[in-house]
VEXDREN-2710 file (C-alpha; in Angstrom, 1 decimal):
% VEXDREN-2710
k/r/px/py/pz
1/THR/-17.4/4.8/-7.1
2/VAL/-14.1/2.8/-8.3
3/ASP/-12.7/-0.3/-7.1
4/ALA/-9.3/1.0/-5.5
5/SER/-8.4/-2.6/-3.8
6/PRO/-5.4/-3.3/-6.1
7/TYR/-3.9/-0.1/-5.0
8/ALA/-5.4/0.5/-1.5
9/ARG/-4.6/-3.0/0.2
10/MET/-6.1/-3.7/3.5
11/GLU/-6.5/-6.4/5.9
12/PRO/-9.7/-7.9/6.5
13/ALA/-10.1/-6.5/9.8
14/GLN/-9.0/-3.2/8.7
15/ALA/-11.2/-3.3/5.7
16/LYS/-14.3/-4.5/8.0
17/SER/-13.7/-1.1/10.3
18/ARG/-13.5/1.0/7.6
19/LYS/-16.7/-0.3/6.2
20/LYS/-18.2/0.1/9.3
21/TYR/-17.3/3.9/9.5
22/TRP/-17.9/4.9/6.1
23/GLY/-20.5/2.6/4.9
24/TYR/-18.1/1.2/2.0
25/ASP/-14.7/-0.4/1.7
26/ASN/-11.7/-0.1/-0.8
27/THR/-13.9/-1.7/-3.6
28/LYS/-16.5/1.4/-3.6
29/PHE/-14.2/4.5/-3.2
30/PRO/-16.2/7.5/-4.0
31/LEU/-15.1/10.2/-6.5
32/ASN/-16.0/13.5/-4.8
33/ALA/-14.6/16.8/-5.0
34/ARG/-15.0/20.5/-4.1
35/VAL/-14.9/22.7/-7.2
36/TRP/-14.3/26.3/-7.6
37/TYR/-15.0/27.7/-11.0
38/PRO/-15.1/31.2/-12.8
39/GLU/-17.9/32.7/-14.2
40/GLY/-18.0/33.0/-18.2
41/GLU/-17.9/30.4/-20.8
42/GLY/-14.3/29.5/-20.8
43/PRO/-12.8/26.9/-21.6
44/PHE/-10.7/27.2/-18.4
45/PRO/-7.5/25.4/-17.2
46/LEU/-8.2/22.6/-14.6
47/VAL/-6.2/22.1/-11.6
48/LEU/-6.9/19.2/-9.0
49/VAL/-5.3/19.7/-5.5
50/VAL/-5.3/16.8/-2.9
51/HIS/-4.8/16.7/0.7
52/GLY/-2.3/14.2/2.6
53/ASN/-2.7/12.1/5.6
54/HIS/-4.6/13.4/8.6
55/SER/-7.5/12.3/10.9
56/MET/-10.1/10.7/8.6
57/GLU/-13.0/12.0/10.9
58/GLU/-11.9/15.5/10.1
59/TYR/-12.1/16.1/6.4
60/SER/-9.0/17.8/4.8
61/ASP/-10.4/18.7/1.5
62/PRO/-12.0/22.2/2.6
63/GLY/-8.6/23.2/3.8
64/TYR/-7.7/24.7/0.2
65/GLU/-10.7/27.1/-0.1
66/TRP/-7.8/30.0/-0.2
67/LEU/-6.6/28.6/-3.4
68/GLY/-9.9/27.8/-4.9
69/GLU/-11.2/31.4/-4.5
70/LEU/-7.8/32.7/-5.6
71/LEU/-7.6/30.5/-8.8
72/ALA/-11.2/30.7/-9.8
73/SER/-10.9/34.6/-9.6
74/ARG/-8.0/34.1/-12.2
75/GLY/-9.6/32.0/-14.7
76/PHE/-8.8/28.6/-13.4
77/ILE/-10.9/25.6/-12.2
78/LEU/-9.7/24.0/-8.9
79/ALA/-10.9/20.8/-7.5
80/SER/-10.1/19.8/-4.1
81/ILE/-10.3/16.0/-4.0
82/ASP/-11.7/14.1/-1.2
83/GLU/-9.4/11.1/-0.2
84/ASN/-10.5/11.3/3.4
85/PHE/-11.2/7.7/3.2
86/LEU/-7.5/6.9/2.9
87/ASN/-6.5/8.8/5.8
88/GLY/-5.9/7.3/9.2
89/GLY/-4.0/4.2/10.0
90/ILE/-3.6/3.1/6.1
91/ARG/-0.1/2.7/5.0
92/GLY/1.6/2.1/1.6
93/GLU/-1.4/3.8/-0.1
94/ASN/0.1/6.3/-2.0
95/ASP/0.0/4.7/-5.2
96/ALA/-4.0/4.6/-4.6
97/ARG/-4.0/8.4/-3.9
98/GLY/-2.3/8.9/-7.3
99/TRP/-4.5/6.6/-9.3
100/VAL/-7.6/8.3/-7.5
101/LEU/-6.6/11.7/-8.7
102/LEU/-6.5/10.1/-12.6
103/LYS/-10.0/8.6/-12.4
104/HIS/-11.1/12.0/-11.1
105/LEU/-9.8/13.4/-14.4
106/GLU/-11.9/11.0/-16.4
107/VAL/-15.1/12.4/-14.4
108/PHE/-14.1/15.8/-15.6
109/ARG/-13.6/14.8/-19.0
110/ALA/-17.2/13.3/-19.0
111/LEU/-18.5/16.3/-17.2
112/ASN/-16.9/18.5/-20.0
113/ASP/-18.6/16.6/-22.7
114/SER/-22.1/16.2/-21.2
115/ALA/-24.6/18.6/-22.2
116/GLY/-26.6/20.0/-19.3
117/LYS/-24.0/19.7/-16.7
118/PRO/-22.7/23.0/-15.0
119/LEU/-19.0/22.2/-16.4
120/HIS/-19.9/21.4/-19.9
121/ARG/-17.5/22.8/-22.3
122/LYS/-16.1/25.0/-19.4
123/ILE/-13.1/22.7/-19.1
124/ASP/-10.0/22.8/-21.2
125/MET/-8.7/19.2/-21.2
126/SER/-5.5/20.4/-23.0
127/ARG/-4.4/22.5/-19.9
128/ILE/-4.3/20.4/-16.8
129/ALA/-2.0/20.7/-13.6
130/LEU/-1.9/18.4/-10.4
131/MET/-1.2/19.7/-7.0
132/GLY/-1.0/17.9/-3.9
133/HIS/0.2/18.3/0.2
134/SER/2.3/15.9/2.2
135/ARG/1.2/12.5/1.0
136/GLY/-0.9/14.2/-1.8
137/GLY/2.4/15.7/-2.8
138/GLU/3.9/12.4/-3.6
139/ALA/0.7/11.1/-5.1
140/VAL/0.7/13.8/-7.8
141/ALA/4.2/12.7/-9.0
142/ILE/2.9/9.2/-8.9
143/ALA/-0.2/10.2/-10.8
144/GLY/2.4/11.8/-13.4
145/ALA/4.2/8.6/-13.9
146/PHE/0.8/6.3/-14.2
147/ASN/-0.5/8.8/-16.4
148/ARG/1.9/7.6/-19.1
149/LEU/1.9/4.2/-18.6
150/PRO/0.0/1.2/-20.2
151/TYR/0.0/-1.1/-17.1
152/TYR/0.0/-0.7/-13.3
153/PRO/3.8/-1.3/-12.5
154/ASP/3.2/-3.8/-9.8
155/ASP/0.6/-5.8/-11.5
156/ALA/0.4/-5.9/-15.3
157/ASN/-3.3/-7.2/-14.9
158/GLN/-4.0/-3.6/-14.1
159/LYS/-4.3/-1.9/-17.5
160/PHE/-3.8/1.8/-17.6
161/ASP/-5.3/4.1/-20.4
162/PHE/-5.1/7.8/-18.9
163/ASN/-2.9/10.0/-21.2
164/PHE/-4.3/13.1/-20.0
165/ASN/-2.6/16.3/-21.0
166/ILE/-0.8/16.9/-17.6
167/GLN/1.6/19.6/-17.9
168/ALA/2.4/20.7/-14.3
169/LEU/2.8/19.2/-10.9
170/VAL/3.2/21.2/-7.8
171/ALA/4.2/19.3/-4.6
172/ILE/3.7/21.1/-1.0
173/ALA/5.6/19.9/1.6
174/PRO/5.6/16.4/0.3
175/VAL/6.9/12.9/1.4
176/ASP/9.0/10.7/-1.1
177/GLY/9.4/7.1/-1.3
178/GLN/6.5/5.8/0.5
179/TYR/5.5/4.3/-2.9
180/LEU/8.2/2.8/-4.8
181/PRO/7.3/1.4/-8.0
182/THR/9.0/-1.9/-8.8
183/GLU/10.9/-1.0/-5.7
184/ARG/12.4/2.3/-7.4
185/PRO/11.9/5.8/-6.6
186/THR/9.1/7.2/-9.0
187/PRO/10.7/8.4/-12.3
188/LEU/9.5/11.6/-14.0
189/SER/10.5/13.6/-17.2
190/ASP/9.1/16.5/-19.1
191/TYR/6.7/17.7/-16.7
192/SER/7.0/21.3/-15.2
193/TYR/7.4/20.7/-11.4
194/LEU/7.2/23.1/-8.4
195/VAL/8.0/22.1/-5.0
196/ILE/7.6/24.1/-1.9
197/HIS/8.5/23.3/1.8
198/GLY/8.8/25.0/5.2
199/SER/11.9/25.0/7.3
200/HIS/9.9/24.5/10.7
201/ASP/7.7/21.7/9.2
202/GLY/7.2/19.6/12.3
203/ASP/5.6/16.5/10.4
204/VAL/8.0/16.2/7.2
205/SER/10.9/17.7/8.9
206/THR/13.3/17.0/5.9
207/PHE/12.9/18.9/2.7
208/MET/11.7/15.1/1.1
209/GLY/10.4/16.8/-2.2
210/MET/14.1/17.4/-3.3
211/SER/14.6/13.8/-3.8
212/GLN/11.9/14.0/-6.6
213/TYR/13.2/17.4/-8.0
214/ASN/16.5/15.9/-8.5
215/ARG/15.0/12.6/-10.5
216/ILE/13.2/14.8/-13.2
217/ARG/14.6/14.9/-16.2
218/TYR/14.0/16.8/-19.4
219/THR/14.6/14.9/-22.6
220/ARG/13.3/17.4/-25.4
221/PRO/13.5/21.0/-25.7
222/GLY/10.2/22.8/-24.4
223/PRO/9.1/25.6/-22.0
224/ALA/8.9/23.0/-19.2
225/PHE/11.0/23.8/-16.0
226/LYS/11.3/22.9/-12.3
227/SER/11.6/25.0/-9.1
228/ALA/12.1/24.3/-5.6
229/ILE/11.5/27.1/-3.0
230/PHE/12.0/26.8/0.9
231/MET/10.4/28.9/3.1
232/TYR/12.0/29.8/6.6
233/ARG/9.6/29.5/9.7
234/ALA/6.8/27.9/7.6
235/ASN/5.4/24.6/9.1
236/HIS/3.5/21.7/7.5
237/GLY/-0.1/22.3/8.2
238/GLN/-0.7/26.0/7.7
239/TRP/-1.0/25.1/3.8
240/ASN/-4.4/23.6/4.9
241/THR/-6.6/25.7/6.7
242/VAL/-8.4/22.6/8.5
243/TRP/-5.0/21.4/9.7
244/ASN/-3.6/24.9/10.4
245/ASN/-0.6/24.8/12.8
246/MET/-1.1/21.1/14.4
247/ASP/1.6/19.6/12.2
248/ASN/1.5/16.2/14.1
249/GLY/-2.2/15.7/14.9
250/ARG/-4.3/17.0/17.8
251/THR/-3.4/14.1/20.1
252/SER/0.2/14.1/19.5
253/GLY/2.6/14.2/22.3
254/ARG/5.1/16.3/20.2
255/HIS/5.5/19.8/21.4
256/LEU/5.9/22.5/18.8
257/GLN/7.2/26.1/19.1
258/LEU/4.4/27.7/17.6
259/ALA/5.8/31.4/18.4
260/ALA/8.5/30.7/15.8
261/LEU/6.3/30.2/13.0
262/VAL/5.2/32.8/10.3
263/SER/1.6/33.4/10.4
264/GLY/-0.9/31.2/8.7
265/GLU/-1.9/33.8/6.6
266/GLU/1.8/34.9/5.5
267/GLN/2.6/31.2/4.9
268/ARG/-0.4/31.0/2.5
269/GLN/0.1/34.4/0.9
270/PHE/3.5/32.9/-0.1
271/GLY/1.7/29.8/-1.5
272/ARG/-0.8/32.2/-3.6
273/VAL/2.2/34.2/-5.1
274/VAL/4.3/31.1/-6.2
275/ILE/1.5/28.6/-7.1
276/SER/-0.6/31.1/-9.2
277/GLY/2.4/32.3/-10.7
278/PHE/3.6/28.6/-11.5
279/LEU/0.0/27.7/-13.2
280/GLU/0.3/31.2/-15.1
281/THR/3.5/30.1/-16.5
282/THR/2.9/26.5/-17.1
283/LEU/-0.6/26.5/-18.3
284/ARG/-1.1/29.8/-20.1
285/GLY/2.4/30.7/-21.2
286/ARG/2.8/33.9/-19.3
287/GLU/6.9/34.1/-19.1
288/GLU/7.1/37.2/-17.2
289/TYR/6.3/34.6/-14.1
290/ARG/9.3/32.6/-14.8
291/ALA/11.9/35.0/-13.3
292/MET/10.7/34.6/-9.7
293/PHE/11.3/30.4/-10.1
294/ARG/14.9/31.2/-11.0
295/ASP/15.3/33.6/-8.1
296/HIS/12.5/34.4/-5.5
297/ARG/13.6/38.2/-5.1
298/ALA/12.0/38.8/-8.6
299/ALA/8.8/38.5/-6.6
300/GLY/9.6/41.3/-4.5
301/ASP/7.3/42.6/-1.9
302/TRP/4.8/40.3/-3.3
303/LEU/6.2/37.7/-0.8
304/PRO/6.2/37.8/3.1
305/PRO/9.1/39.1/4.6
306/THR/11.3/36.1/5.7
307/MET/14.2/34.1/4.2
308/TYR/14.0/31.9/1.0
309/MET/16.0/29.6/-1.0
310/ASN/15.6/28.3/-4.3
311/ARG/16.7/25.9/-7.2
312/TYR/15.9/25.9/-10.9
313/GLY/16.3/23.8/-13.9
314/ASP/14.9/23.3/-17.3
315/ALA/15.4/21.8/-20.6
316/ASN/18.2/24.1/-21.3
317/THR/20.1/23.4/-18.1
318/ARG/23.5/21.4/-18.4
319/TYR/24.9/19.7/-15.4
320/LEU/28.8/19.8/-15.3
321/ALA/29.4/18.1/-12.0
322/THR/26.4/16.4/-10.1
323/PHE/28.8/13.9/-8.2
324/GLU/26.4/11.1/-8.9
325/GLU/28.0/9.3/-12.0
326/ASP/31.1/7.6/-10.6
327/VAL/33.8/7.4/-7.7
328/ASP/36.3/9.2/-9.4
329/LEU/36.6/12.6/-7.7
330/THR/38.4/14.1/-10.8
331/SER/35.7/13.4/-13.2
332/GLY/32.3/15.6/-14.1
333/THR/28.9/14.5/-15.2
334/VAL/29.7/15.1/-18.8
335/ALA/32.8/14.1/-21.0
336/GLY/35.1/17.1/-21.0
337/VAL/34.8/18.1/-17.5
338/ARG/37.8/17.7/-15.2
339/ILE/38.0/18.5/-11.7
340/ALA/41.2/19.4/-9.5
341/ALA/42.3/20.3/-6.3
342/ASP/45.1/21.3/-3.9
343/SER/45.7/22.4/-0.4
344/LEU/42.5/20.8/1.0
345/SER/42.0/18.9/4.2
346/VAL/38.9/17.4/3.1
347/TRP/37.9/16.2/-0.5
348/LYS/35.3/13.5/-0.9
349/GLU/32.0/12.7/-2.6
350/ASN/29.0/11.3/-0.3
351/ASP/25.2/11.1/0.1
352/VAL/23.5/14.6/1.2
353/PRO/22.6/14.2/4.8
354/VAL/19.2/14.9/5.9
355/ARG/17.7/15.7/9.5
356/SER/15.4/12.7/9.7
357/ARG/17.1/9.5/10.9
358/GLY/18.0/7.0/8.2
359/GLY/16.8/9.4/5.9
360/SER/18.4/10.1/2.3
361/PHE/18.1/12.7/-0.4
362/ARG/19.4/10.1/-2.9
363/SER/21.7/12.5/-4.1
364/ASN/25.3/13.1/-3.9
365/MET/27.5/16.2/-3.2
366/VAL/31.1/16.8/-2.8
367/THR/32.5/17.8/0.6
368/LEU/35.4/20.5/0.9
369/GLY/37.4/21.0/4.1
370/TRP/40.5/23.5/4.4
371/ASN/42.7/24.7/7.2
372/ASN/44.1/28.3/6.6
373/THR/45.7/28.5/10.4
374/PRO/49.4/29.4/10.4
375/ILE/52.0/26.4/10.2
376/GLY/53.3/26.2/13.5
377/LYS/52.9/28.0/16.8
378/ASP/55.9/30.6/16.2
379/THR/54.9/31.9/12.6
380/THR/52.1/33.9/11.2
381/ILE/52.6/32.8/7.9
382/PRO/49.2/31.1/6.6
383/ARG/49.0/27.8/4.8
384/ALA/48.7/27.8/1.0
385/PRO/45.1/28.6/0.1
386/ALA/42.8/25.7/-0.9
387/ARG/41.5/25.5/-4.5
388/LEU/39.1/23.6/-6.5
389/HIS/39.4/23.8/-10.4
390/ILE/36.6/22.8/-12.8
391/SER/37.6/23.0/-16.4
392/LEU/36.1/22.4/-19.7
393/SER/37.5/21.0/-23.0
394/ASP/37.5/22.9/-25.8
395/SER/35.0/20.7/-27.6
396/LEU/32.6/20.8/-24.7
397/ARG/32.7/24.4/-24.7
398/ALA/32.1/24.5/-28.1
399/ALA/29.1/22.1/-27.8
400/LEU/27.6/24.0/-24.9
401/ARG/28.0/27.6/-26.8
402/PRO/28.0/29.7/-23.8
403/ASP/27.1/33.3/-24.6
404/SER/25.9/36.5/-22.7
405/SER/22.7/35.1/-21.6
406/SER/24.3/32.1/-20.1
407/ALA/24.7/31.6/-16.4
408/VAL/27.1/29.2/-14.1
409/LEU/25.3/28.2/-11.0
410/LEU/27.1/26.7/-7.9
411/THR/25.0/25.2/-5.1
412/ILE/26.5/25.3/-1.9
413/GLY/25.8/24.4/1.8
414/MET/27.6/24.9/4.9
END
């Protein structure tokens, strides 16, 4: 057990009721997991997956057996972490969810070093990935940040000494911003990161994982990359076979149009393809899988028939215009980029709108509008066509050194 009280803070009455149900409170959280592992000597890469919020009386950790069996068959160890004691009516606990993940890595390190244990020398502690669903999806990003810090950001009395060789993070329909270290969004750099989300998510109705995706930076050359994939007609719960299609709990008054969803098996088939491909790329260096994260169509018939959208970035990606840096419509993100326009009816920079009320991706975009209808009711002569020009200086072009393998990406929404 571990004392999680600095991270999972509870009012006395809440702590008392929890202890009555579980037999312990936040000072004695158990470290407990279901583990699938391959036959053979190994060592095998280690992947942890953690559920999100749900009824604490209905255990969520068995719901990733479909991943455990697949990954064990491919030579990975998967541990589905039990954090059911953090479910229910607790709020502001996602830092605890991330910290508990790292405490489990300490257990696996000890098991790997302990003669006579089933996992003795079977774990490759140099190849680790963390994966989470819903609140667990934010927890893996928090764990990634905590892993490299010497202290808990909100209380330096809590010392950290983790420094595990975590190489990859997977977020499945995550929330974002429920925990803000020092009141700022969780920063991350130099991790490979995959985030997936469904268009018919009845719980996290906005693709909140894009906020974390946008914050990830690459500060050094290397194979790390990030990818975001949006699946049409996927919901929140079908990633977990315990939750299934009940996106807001079994007693919710919210009505969901279940007939519009892809089947649970189709949704999990998509998960099998992209998650296993991501882990093969990041933990085993199998570069042939990377193509599907640049463009989902590279996976072909492996993916169920529906619509997908994806984004990609890596250490070689250079951003010319993100619309984040200032309020000058004519400037780019790097020196040497200039933007000009003519014949537009709307030209402004603004926050990306989201579905949820009061929500934000914490990311800017440029909004363009134009009107090509004829001038006056008695003529068919159209207006001048609208144009937007992005130009690069000679010095910037020389610094970027584009060649036949380079690509220019324009991200558009309508």
